[in-house]
N, C-alpha and C positions, 0 to 999 in steps of 0.2 A: 779044490773049489771049481764050480761049474762056471761055463766060460755065461757071456750075456746071451747068444742066441739060446743057447743049449736050456740055459733056465724056461725058456719061455715054447720048449719042444723043438727046436727049428736047430738041423746042422747048418754047418757054416756053406754046405753044398747047396743045399736049399736055396738058402738067403741068397749064392752067387747064382741059383738060375733063376730066378723071381727079381733078383736087379737088373740082369742082362737078358732077361724075356725070354731065354732058349727055351720055350717051352713048345711040346707036341702043339697047343692051342695057339697057331699065333693068330690074331686079330687081322682079317682082312684089310687090305688098302679101300677105300670108299667108303669106310663103317661110319656111319655118323652116330653122334651125342650131342643133347641139347645143354645148353649151360646148366649149372647145378647139380648134373649128375658127375658121378667118378670117372675121371679117365682110365679107360679100361687099358690103354697099350701106350706105354711112350714114346713119342714122335714128335713128329711136324704135322699138326692140323691147321687148318684151315676152316676160318668164317665163310659160311657158307653168301655166296654173293660178294666176297672178295679176293683177291688175289696174293695177298703176304701170309704166307705160314709162323704159325708160333711154335717154337718146341714146349710140350706139354708134358708132365709128369705122372705116371702111370701110378694111379692109388689118391692124387690128388682132387678137388674138385674141378672141375668144368668152369674156364672164366665165365664171364660178360665179356664182348667187344663193344668197345667206346660206351659202354655203361648198359649195353642192351644184350638179353637174353636171345641167343642164337644155338646155329645147331653146328657143330662142328664135323670136317670130314678129316677122317686118318689119310695123309696123302704120302708120307713115308716112316716106317720104322726103325726106333731107332738105330738096332745091329744095320743096318744098312748107312745109315750116317759114317758109324764108325768104319764099315767097309770102304766105304768110300774116300774117306779120309787118307787111311793106308795105303790106299791104291792109287792115291795121287803123289804119295812120299816117296813111292818107287820109281 
């Protein structure tokens, strides 16, 4: 029997790379994307002109901020968050 991911032509390894974003083409910090576009990288994003950050997931729509269209800026990658959490536990 073929596994779920294999039925789409994907290996589990490829899915793991996608989910953890350990790809050679890492999105640069400071990258901006407008509400309504697809999020290109999981991590913390900041709405232009704001100081609070929101965790957004790669592949989802970029949201509105307080019901307004805004430009979002990538301020921290998802894998950096995990590294910081691990370091704080030791």
